[in-house]
VOSE-913148 format. One record per residue: residue in three letters; y, z, x of N, C-alpha, C in turn; residue number from 1. Coordinates in steps of 0.05 Angstrom, whole numbers, plus 5000, padded with zeros to 4 digits. Layout:
N
 residu   nv   nw   nu  cav  caw  cau   cv   cw   cu num
    ALA    Y    Z    X    Y    Z    X    Y    Z    X NUM
...
END
This chain:
313
 residu   nv   nw   nu  cav  caw  cau   cv   cw   cu num
    MET 6213 7146 2235 6236 7151 2251 6231 7147 2280   1
    GLN 6206 7152 2289 6199 7147 2317 6202 7118 2324   2
    THR 6195 7100 2306 6199 7071 2311 6228 7064 2315   3
    VAL 6246 7076 2299 6274 7072 2302 6283 7081 2330   4
    LEU 6275 7105 2338 6284 7117 2363 6273 7101 2387   5
    ALA 6248 7092 2385 6237 7076 2406 6251 7049 2409   6
    SER 6259 7038 2386 6274 7012 2387 6301 7016 2400   7
    LYS 6315 7038 2393 6341 7043 2405 6338 7048 2435   8
    ALA 6317 7064 2442 6313 7070 2470 6307 7045 2487   9
    TYR 6292 7027 2475 6287 7002 2490 6313 6987 2496  10
    ARG 6331 6986 2477 6356 6972 2481 6372 6986 2503  11
    VAL 6372 7012 2503 6387 7027 2524 6375 7021 2551  12
    LYS 6349 7022 2553 6336 7017 2579 6339 6988 2587  13
    ALA 6339 6969 2569 6343 6941 2575 6371 6937 2587  14
    ALA 6391 6951 2576 6418 6949 2586 6420 6960 2614  15
    ALA 6406 6982 2620 6407 6995 2646 6392 6980 2667  16
    GLY 6373 6963 2660 6358 6949 2680 6340 6967 2696  17
    ASP 6343 6964 2723 6325 6980 2740 6337 7008 2747  18
    ARG 6359 7015 2734 6371 7041 2738 6357 7061 2720  19
    ALA 6356 7086 2729 6342 7107 2713 6357 7114 2688  20
    VAL 6342 7119 2667 6354 7129 2642 6339 7155 2634  21
    VAL 6354 7176 2629 6343 7202 2622 6351 7209 2593  22
    ASP 6332 7219 2578 6337 7228 2550 6352 7255 2551  23
    PHE 6376 7254 2540 6393 7279 2538 6397 7286 2508  24
    GLY 6380 7276 2490 6386 7277 2462 6379 7302 2446  25
    LEU 6364 7321 2458 6353 7342 2442 6373 7357 2425  26
    ARG 6396 7365 2436 6415 7382 2422 6429 7367 2399  27
    ARG 6427 7340 2399 6440 7325 2377 6421 7316 2355  28
    MET 6395 7320 2360 6375 7309 2341 6370 7328 2318  29
    HIS 6358 7317 2297 6357 7330 2271 6333 7349 2269  30
    GLY 6333 7370 2285 6312 7390 2284 6295 7389 2309  31
    ALA 6281 7412 2314 6265 7414 2339 6243 7394 2340  32
    ASP 6230 7389 2317 6207 7370 2317 6217 7342 2323  33
    ALA 6240 7335 2313 6252 7308 2318 6257 7305 2348  34
    GLY 6267 7326 2361 6272 7325 2389 6247 7321 2405  35
    LEU 6225 7334 2396 6200 7333 2410 6187 7305 2407  36
    LYS 6185 7296 2382 6173 7270 2377 6191 7247 2387  37
    GLY 6217 7251 2386 6235 7231 2397 6231 7227 2426  38
    ALA 6228 7248 2441 6223 7246 2470 6198 7230 2476  39
    ARG 6178 7234 2460 6153 7218 2463 6158 7188 2457  40
    ALA 6173 7183 2436 6179 7155 2429 6196 7142 2451  41
    PHE 6215 7157 2462 6232 7146 2484 6214 7138 2508  42
    HIS 6195 7156 2514 6177 7150 2537 6161 7125 2532  43
    ILE 6151 7121 2509 6135 7097 2502 6153 7072 2506  44
    ALA 6178 7075 2498 6197 7052 2500 6206 7046 2528  45
    GLY 6200 7064 2547 6207 7059 2575 6227 7077 2588  46
    ILE 6237 7098 2573 6256 7117 2585 6242 7132 2607  47
    ASP 6257 7137 2629 6245 7147 2654 6238 7177 2653  48
    ALA 6254 7193 2640 6249 7222 2640 6264 7235 2617  49
    THR 6259 7260 2612 6272 7275 2591 6282 7302 2601  50
    SER 6303 7311 2588 6313 7338 2595 6299 7359 2576  51
    ASN 6282 7350 2558 6268 7367 2539 6243 7379 2552  52
    VAL 6246 7403 2561 6224 7416 2577 6199 7419 2560  53
    LEU 6202 7426 2534 6178 7429 2517 6163 7403 2514  54
    ALA 6178 7381 2511 6165 7354 2509 6150 7348 2535  55
    GLY 6161 7357 2557 6147 7353 2582 6121 7369 2583  56
    ARG 6121 7393 2572 6097 7409 2572 6077 7399 2552  57
    VAL 6085 7391 2528 6067 7382 2507 6055 7355 2514  58
    TYR 6071 7336 2523 6062 7309 2526 6058 7301 2555  59
    GLY 6066 7318 2574 6063 7310 2602 6085 7291 2611  60
    LEU 6108 7291 2598 6129 7272 2605 6143 7282 2631  61
    PRO 6154 7263 2646 6171 7271 2669 6196 7285 2659  62
    ILE 6202 7308 2670 6226 7323 2662 6246 7324 2685  63
    THR 6272 7324 2677 6293 7325 2697 6318 7335 2684  64
    GLY 6338 7341 2700 6363 7351 2688 6383 7356 2710  65
    THR 6407 7363 2703 6427 7370 2723 6435 7399 2718  66
    MET 6460 7405 2715 6469 7432 2710 6489 7432 2687  67
    ALA 6493 7455 2675 6511 7457 2652 6539 7464 2660  68
    HIS 6558 7455 2643 6586 7464 2648 6588 7494 2646  69
    SER 6573 7506 2628 6574 7535 2625 6566 7550 2650  70
    TYR 6547 7538 2666 6539 7550 2691 6563 7552 2710  71
    ILE 6577 7530 2712 6601 7529 2730 6622 7549 2720  72
    GLN 6626 7549 2694 6647 7567 2682 6640 7596 2686  73
    ALA 6614 7602 2689 6606 7630 2693 6611 7640 2721  74
    HIS 6618 7623 2740 6624 7630 2767 6654 7632 2771  75
    GLU 6661 7646 2792 6690 7650 2798 6703 7624 2806  76
    SER 6688 7606 2817 6699 7580 2825 6678 7559 2823  77
    GLU 6687 7534 2822 6668 7511 2821 6652 7510 2847  78
    MET 6665 7516 2870 6651 7515 2895 6629 7536 2897  79
    ALA 6635 7560 2886 6615 7581 2886 6591 7572 2869  80
    ALA 6596 7559 2847 6575 7549 2829 6557 7529 2844  81
    PHE 6571 7510 2858 6556 7490 2873 6538 7503 2894  82
    ARG 6549 7522 2908 6533 7535 2929 6509 7549 2917  83
    ALA 6513 7563 2896 6491 7579 2884 6469 7560 2873  84
    PHE 6478 7539 2859 6458 7521 2847 6443 7505 2868  85
    ALA 6457 7496 2889 6443 7481 2910 6424 7499 2926  86
    GLU 6430 7524 2927 6411 7543 2940 6385 7546 2925  87
    THR 6388 7547 2898 6364 7550 2881 6350 7523 2877  88
    TYR 6365 7502 2873 6354 7475 2869 6365 7456 2890  89
    PRO 6354 7456 2914 6366 7440 2936 6369 7410 2930  90
    GLU 6350 7398 2916 6350 7369 2912 6361 7363 2884  91
    THR 6383 7376 2877 6393 7374 2850 6415 7352 2848  92
    VAL 6425 7349 2823 6449 7333 2818 6470 7351 2808  93
    LEU 6493 7351 2821 6515 7370 2815 6535 7357 2795  94
    LEU 6541 7372 2774 6560 7364 2754 6588 7368 2764  95
    VAL 6604 7347 2766 6630 7350 2781 6655 7348 2763  96
    ASP 6651 7346 2736 6675 7340 2720 6686 7364 2704  97
    THR 6677 7388 2710 6685 7411 2693 6716 7415 2694  98
    TYR 6728 7411 2718 6756 7415 2720 6771 7389 2728  99
    ASP 6764 7378 2751 6776 7353 2760 6753 7338 2774 100
    THR 6747 7314 2763 6723 7300 2772 6724 7293 2802 101
    LEU 6745 7281 2811 6746 7273 2839 6748 7296 2858 102
    GLU 6762 7318 2850 6763 7342 2866 6735 7354 2867 103
    GLY 6720 7352 2845 6692 7361 2846 6675 7346 2866 104
    VAL 6679 7319 2867 6665 7303 2887 6672 7312 2916 105
    ARG 6698 7318 2920 6706 7327 2947 6694 7354 2954 106
    LYS 6689 7370 2934 6676 7396 2939 6647 7392 2947 107
    VAL 6634 7371 2936 6607 7365 2944 6607 7356 2973 108
    VAL 6627 7341 2982 6630 7334 3010 6633 7359 3027 109
    ARG 6649 7378 3018 6652 7403 3032 6626 7418 3035 110
    LEU 6611 7418 3013 6585 7431 3013 6566 7418 3033 111
    ALA 6567 7392 3035 6551 7378 3055 6559 7386 3083 112
    GLU 6585 7389 3088 6594 7397 3114 6585 7425 3121 113
    GLU 6585 7443 3101 6576 7471 3105 6547 7472 3111 114
    LEU 6530 7457 3096 6501 7460 3098 6490 7443 3121 115
    GLY 6504 7423 3130 6494 7406 3151 6467 7393 3144 116
    ASP 6448 7397 3162 6421 7385 3158 6407 7397 3134 117
    GLY 6417 7420 3124 6404 7432 3101 6414 7421 3074 118
    PHE 6433 7402 3075 6444 7390 3051 6424 7370 3040 119
    ARG 6414 7375 3015 6393 7357 3003 6401 7349 2975 120
    VAL 6425 7353 2967 6434 7345 2940 6430 7315 2936 121
    ARG 6418 7308 2914 6411 7280 2909 6433 7264 2896 122
    GLY 6451 7278 2881 6471 7262 2868 6493 7279 2855 123
    VAL 6513 7265 2844 6534 7278 2828 6533 7265 2800 124
    ARG 6541 7281 2781 6542 7272 2753 6570 7272 2742 125
    LEU 6578 7248 2732 6603 7245 2718 6598 7245 2688 126
    ASP 6614 7261 2674 6608 7265 2645 6632 7260 2627 127
    SER 6654 7251 2637 6677 7247 2620 6697 7228 2634 128
    GLY 6717 7219 2618 6738 7202 2629 6729 7173 2631 129
    ASP 6743 7158 2647 6737 7130 2651 6714 7129 2672 130
    LEU 6690 7127 2662 6667 7130 2679 6665 7108 2700 131
    GLY 6673 7084 2693 6672 7062 2712 6691 7066 2735 132
    ALA 6716 7072 2729 6736 7077 2750 6729 7101 2767 133
    LEU 6720 7122 2754 6713 7147 2768 6689 7142 2786 134
    ALA 6670 7127 2777 6646 7121 2793 6654 7106 2819 135
    LYS 6672 7087 2816 6681 7072 2840 6696 7090 2860 136
    ARG 6713 7108 2850 6728 7125 2868 6710 7146 2880 137
    ALA 6691 7156 2864 6671 7176 2874 6654 7164 2896 138
    ARG 6646 7139 2891 6629 7125 2911 6644 7122 2938 139
    ALA 6670 7116 2936 6686 7112 2960 6689 7139 2975 140
    ILE 6693 7161 2961 6695 7187 2974 6669 7194 2988 141
    LEU 6646 7190 2974 6620 7197 2985 6614 7179 3009 142
    ASP 6619 7154 3007 6613 7135 3029 6630 7142 3054 143
    GLN 6655 7148 3049 6673 7155 3071 6663 7180 3086 144
    ALA 6650 7198 3071 6639 7222 3083 6610 7217 3094 145
    ARG 6602 7192 3093 6575 7184 3102 6553 7196 3085 146
    LEU 6559 7201 3060 6539 7211 3041 6530 7187 3024 147
    THR 6521 7166 3037 6513 7142 3023 6488 7145 3006 148
    ASP 6472 7166 3013 6447 7170 2998 6452 7187 2972 149
    VAL 6475 7198 2969 6481 7214 2945 6487 7195 2923 150
    GLU 6471 7196 2902 6474 7178 2879 6494 7187 2859 151
    ILE 6502 7168 2842 6521 7174 2820 6507 7170 2794 152
    PHE 6506 7192 2779 6493 7193 2753 6515 7198 2732 153
    VAL 6514 7184 2709 6535 7187 2689 6523 7193 2662 154
    SER 6539 7207 2646 6532 7213 2618 6557 7216 2602 155
    GLY 6554 7219 2576 6578 7223 2559 6583 7200 2540 156
    GLY 6572 7201 2516 6578 7181 2496 6568 7153 2503 157
    LEU 6545 7151 2516 6535 7125 2525 6516 7113 2504 158
    ASP 6517 7087 2502 6497 7071 2488 6492 7046 2504 159
    GLU 6476 7028 2493 6469 7004 2508 6493 6986 2514 160
    HIS 6512 6985 2495 6535 6968 2498 6554 6978 2520 161
    ARG 6558 7005 2520 6576 7016 2540 6563 7014 2568 162
    ILE 6537 7019 2569 6523 7016 2595 6526 6987 2605 163
    ARG 6522 6968 2588 6525 6940 2596 6553 6934 2607 164
    ARG 6573 6944 2593 6601 6940 2602 6606 6953 2630 165
    LEU 6596 6977 2633 6600 6991 2659 6587 6975 2682 166
    LEU 6563 6965 2678 6550 6951 2700 6562 6923 2704 167
    ALA 6570 6911 2682 6583 6884 2685 6609 6887 2700 168
    ASP 6622 6910 2699 6647 6914 2713 6643 6923 2742 169
    GLY 6618 6924 2750 6612 6931 2778 6612 6961 2784 170
    ALA 6610 6978 2764 6609 7007 2769 6585 7014 2786 171
    PRO 6588 7029 2808 6566 7036 2825 6550 7060 2815 172
    ILE 6536 7055 2793 6522 7077 2779 6492 7074 2783 173
    ASP 6479 7096 2790 6450 7095 2796 6433 7104 2773 174
    GLY 6444 7118 2753 6428 7128 2731 6445 7137 2708 175
    PHE 6433 7139 2684 6447 7146 2660 6433 7168 2644 176
    GLY 6448 7187 2634 6438 7207 2615 6448 7199 2588 177
    VAL 6430 7193 2569 6439 7184 2543 6429 7203 2522 178
    GLY 6447 7214 2506 6441 7234 2486 6445 7225 2457 179
    THR 6469 7230 2447 6474 7227 2418 6467 7200 2407 180
    TYR 6477 7179 2420 6473 7152 2409 6444 7144 2408 181
    MET 6428 7152 2428 6400 7146 2428 6384 7165 2411 182
    GLY 6390 7191 2413 6375 7211 2399 6377 7210 2369 183
    THR 6399 7198 2359 6403 7195 2330 6403 7166 2321 184
    ALA 6398 7148 2340 6400 7119 2334 6425 7114 2317 185
    ARG 6448 7123 2328 6472 7126 2313 6481 7101 2298 186
    ASP 6478 7078 2310 6488 7054 2296 6469 7044 2275 187
    ALA 6443 7051 2276 6424 7043 2256 6403 7065 2253 188
    PRO 6411 7087 2239 6394 7111 2239 6370 7111 2220 189
    ALA 6366 7089 2205 6344 7088 2186 6330 7061 2187 190
    LEU 6304 7061 2183 6288 7037 2181 6282 7033 2151 191
    ASP 6291 7012 2140 6289 7008 2111 6261 6999 2104 192
    MET 6243 7018 2101 6216 7013 2094 6205 7036 2076 193
    ALA 6184 7031 2062 6173 7051 2044 6143 7048 2041 194
    TYR 6130 7069 2032 6101 7068 2027 6096 7058 1999 195
    LYS 6079 7038 1997 6071 7027 1971 6042 7020 1971 196
    LEU 6028 7022 1948 6000 7014 1946 5999 6984 1947 197
    THR 5980 6973 1963 5974 6944 1962 5946 6939 1951 198
    GLU 5929 6960 1950 5903 6957 1938 5894 6984 1929 199
    TYR 5880 6985 1906 5870 7011 1896 5844 7005 1881 200
    ARG 5822 7019 1889 5796 7016 1877 5787 6986 1877 201
    GLY 5793 6973 1900 5784 6946 1903 5801 6925 1889 202
    ARG 5823 6932 1876 5840 6913 1863 5868 6913 1875 203
    GLY 5879 6890 1878 5905 6887 1890 5927 6901 1874 204
    ARG 5946 6912 1888 5970 6924 1875 5995 6914 1888 205
    LEU 6016 6911 1873 6041 6901 1884 6065 6912 1868 206
    LYS 6088 6905 1878 6113 6911 1865 6129 6885 1863 207
    LEU 6141 6879 1840 6154 6854 1835 6184 6856 1831 208
    SER 6195 6879 1836 6224 6883 1832 6239 6864 1850 209
    SER 6262 6855 1840 6279 6836 1855 6286 6847 1882 210
    GLY 6281 6832 1903 6288 6840 1930 6269 6860 1942 211
    LYS 6248 6869 1927 6229 6888 1938 6200 6881 1932 212
    ARG 6195 6855 1931 6168 6845 1926 6150 6852 1950 213
    ILE 6125 6859 1945 6107 6865 1966 6082 6847 1963 214
    LEU 6068 6844 1985 6044 6827 1986 6019 6844 1982 215
    PRO 6002 6837 1963 5979 6855 1956 5956 6852 1975 216
    GLY 5939 6873 1975 5913 6872 1989 5915 6876 2019 217
    PRO 5892 6880 2032 5892 6883 2062 5900 6857 2075 218
    LYS 5914 6860 2098 5926 6836 2111 5921 6837 2141 219
    GLN 5927 6815 2153 5927 6813 2183 5952 6798 2191 220
    VAL 5962 6805 2215 5985 6791 2227 5976 6777 2252 221
    TRP 5981 6751 2254 5973 6735 2277 5997 6727 2293 222
    ARG 5997 6732 2319 6019 6724 2336 6012 6700 2353 223
    GLU 6028 6679 2351 6024 6655 2366 6041 6656 2391 224
    VAL 6029 6652 2414 6042 6655 2440 6039 6628 2455 225
    ARG 6062 6619 2466 6061 6594 2482 6076 6600 2509 226
    ASN 6063 6593 2530 6074 6597 2557 6083 6626 2561 227
    GLY 6066 6644 2551 6071 6673 2555 6092 6685 2537 228
    ARG 6103 6669 2518 6124 6680 2500 6115 6676 2471 229
    ALA 6120 6697 2455 6114 6695 2426 6132 6675 2413 230
    VAL 6121 6658 2396 6138 6638 2382 6138 6642 2352 231
    ARG 6117 6656 2341 6116 6658 2312 6095 6679 2304 232
    ASP 6100 6694 2282 6080 6711 2270 6072 6700 2243 233
    ARG 6047 6702 2235 6039 6694 2209 6024 6717 2196 234
    ILE 6031 6724 2171 6017 6745 2155 5997 6731 2138 235
    THR 5972 6740 2139 5950 6728 2124 5935 6750 2109 236
    THR 5916 6741 2093 5897 6760 2082 5879 6770 2105 237
    ALA 5866 6792 2101 5850 6804 2123 5827 6786 2131 238
    GLY 5817 6769 2113 5794 6752 2120 5801 6725 2131 239
    GLU 5826 6718 2133 5834 6692 2143 5835 6690 2173 240
    GLU 5834 6666 2183 5839 6660 2211 5865 6645 2213 241
    ALA 5879 6649 2236 5904 6634 2240 5908 6631 2270 242
    PRO 5925 6613 2278 5930 6609 2307 5941 6635 2320 243
    GLY 5933 6640 2344 5943 6664 2358 5923 6686 2359 244
    ARG 5933 6710 2364 5915 6734 2365 5923 6754 2343 245
    PRO 5903 6769 2333 5909 6788 2312 5923 6813 2323 246
    LEU 5943 6823 2309 5957 6846 2319 5948 6872 2306 247
    LEU 5935 6871 2283 5927 6895 2269 5898 6901 2274 248
    GLN 5891 6927 2277 5864 6936 2280 5860 6963 2266 249
    PRO 5837 6968 2256 5832 6994 2242 5836 7018 2261 250
    VAL 5849 7038 2251 5852 7063 2267 5839 7087 2254 251
    MET 5829 7083 2229 5815 7105 2215 5794 7093 2197 252
    GLU 5771 7107 2195 5750 7098 2178 5735 7122 2167 253
    ASP 5732 7124 2141 5719 7147 2128 5730 7173 2137 254
    GLY 5757 7174 2140 5770 7199 2147 5769 7206 2176 255
    THR 5757 7188 2193 5755 7194 2221 5772 7174 2237 256
    ARG 5787 7185 2256 5804 7168 2273 5787 7153 2292 257
    LEU 5792 7127 2294 5777 7110 2313 5791 7109 2340 258
    ALA 5778 7098 2360 5789 7097 2387 5816 7083 2387 259
    ALA 5819 7062 2371 5845 7047 2370 5868 7064 2360 260
    GLY 5861 7086 2346 5881 7104 2335 5888 7127 2353 261
    ARG 5877 7129 2377 5884 7151 2394 5887 7142 2424 262
    PRO 5905 7123 2428 5910 7115 2456 5925 7138 2471 263
    SER 5922 7139 2497 5937 7158 2512 5967 7150 2512 264
    LEU 5984 7169 2519 6012 7162 2520 6018 7140 2539 265
    GLU 6005 7140 2562 6010 7119 2582 5999 7092 2573 266
    GLU 5977 7092 2558 5967 7068 2546 5986 7057 2526 267
    ALA 5998 7074 2510 6018 7065 2490 6042 7054 2504 268
    ARG 6051 7067 2525 6075 7057 2540 6069 7030 2552 269
    ALA 6046 7026 2564 6038 7001 2576 6036 6979 2555 270
    HIS 6025 6985 2532 6022 6966 2510 6050 6957 2500 271
    ALA 6068 6977 2498 6095 6970 2488 6109 6952 2508 272
    ALA 6106 6958 2534 6119 6941 2554 6108 6913 2554 273
    GLN 6082 6910 2550 6070 6883 2550 6079 6868 2525 274
    ALA 6079 6881 2502 6086 6868 2477 6116 6860 2478 275
    LEU 6133 6877 2488 6161 6870 2490 6166 6847 2509 276
    ALA 6151 6847 2531 6156 6826 2552 6150 6798 2541 277
    GLU 6132 6796 2522 6126 6769 2512 6144 6760 2490 278
    LEU 6162 6777 2480 6182 6768 2460 6202 6750 2473 279
    PRO 6214 6731 2458 6234 6714 2469 6258 6730 2478 280
    ASP 6272 6719 2498 6296 6732 2509 6317 6737 2487 281
    SER 6319 6718 2469 6339 6720 2447 6333 6744 2429 282
    ILE 6308 6752 2427 6301 6775 2410 6305 6801 2425 283
    ARG 6300 6800 2451 6302 6825 2467 6331 6831 2476 284
    GLY 6349 6812 2472 6376 6816 2481 6391 6836 2463 285
    LEU 6416 6843 2471 6431 6863 2456 6449 6851 2434 286
    ASP 6453 6825 2435 6471 6812 2416 6456 6801 2392 287
    PRO 6469 6799 2369 6455 6789 2345 6445 6760 2350 288
    VAL 6420 6756 2339 6407 6729 2342 6394 6722 2315 289
    ASP 6384 6698 2314 6369 6690 2290 6343 6706 2288 290
    PRO 6334 6711 2264 6309 6727 2261 6285 6713 2274 291
    PHE 6267 6729 2284 6242 6719 2295 6226 6706 2272 292
    PRO 6215 6682 2275 6201 6669 2252 6175 6683 2245 293
    VAL 6173 6690 2219 6149 6702 2208 6144 6688 2181 294
    ASP 6120 6677 2177 6114 6664 2152 6089 6677 2139 295
    VAL 6085 6670 2115 6063 6680 2099 6043 6658 2092 296
    SER 6017 6663 2096 5998 6642 2091 5997 6634 2062 297
    GLU 5988 6610 2057 5985 6600 2029 5966 6617 2013 298
    GLU 5944 6625 2026 5924 6641 2012 5936 6668 2003 299
    LEU 5951 6680 2020 5964 6706 2013 5984 6702 1991 300
    GLN 5999 6680 1991 6017 6674 1969 6002 6670 1943 301
    ARG 5979 6656 1944 5964 6652 1920 5953 6679 1909 302
    ARG 5944 6696 1928 5934 6722 1919 5957 6738 1906 303
    GLN 5981 6737 1916 6003 6750 1904 6008 6741 1876 304
    GLY 6005 6714 1872 6009 6703 1845 5987 6713 1826 305
    ARG 5962 6713 1835 5940 6722 1818 5943 6752 1810 306
    VAL 5950 6768 1830 5953 6797 1824 5977 6801 1805 307
    ALA 5998 6786 1808 6021 6788 1791 6014 6782 1762 308
    GLU 5997 6762 1758 5987 6755 1731 5970 6777 1720 309
    GLU 5953 6790 1736 5936 6811 1727 5951 6835 1718 310
    VAL 5971 6844 1734 5986 6868 1727 6005 6863 1703 311
    ALA 6010 6838 1697 6029 6832 1675 6014 6832 1648 312
    GLU 5988 6833 1648 5973 6832 1623 5976 6858 1607 313
END
């Protein structure tokens, strides 16, 4: 599941480009452990920060957040809530859509006038409605008040496609909080894979069911790269050589985890960024494309045939 979530997170971050993306997915994810491990997977994929404080503590992830609607509702007025929150968290992002989004932005302007040089609020958060149109109008209000350094952060039902549309339409958005669609990988919530034996007691094992055939024995995957971009993968037997570099390496031996099996979180993030960067643009894009070419070596195909004959006896 972490592979699915990391893949979804990469697509979201790719759509956002150099704008910040924050993980808001904890409350929508399928259990506390999923929220914890998901935040880790998001970080490896390039997400900038998480609102999951426990994940920050366990994994050392950057944590961030804004304020809750319930906080505002607990005060006698929206303005009172803004004053109290900014006093406690001066460099915060204020949530402005509890009652009326643009009126909420105007109240942030009022707060800036009240606090003068003490005003340090970093941004406003839009969480509902037509985010693109509201972002443009909010930017105009802030700029007119000379609050050009106050950023606009948006959330609410976002995924990579909606983020791309917002930015393509010129919405002046500085960052995104993405929850449900990323936290549950809503459009593709499962990776169709399963655990099967490929070797047991030194003999190859396989499955021959229609549409579910597997390749027996230990294997290696070789990636061929030209001009800094991957052009093909080839699956071979573990003892074969092929053009390119090998992608698989042992992570455990005799019940002991090897160094390759315990990279730091930042090493994993850097490795993911490097591996993704060398994929063709057509693979990294958001729109459907032809599959990346992967072939199987002749020797591995012959081994599959031999093992099939053996298990049929």
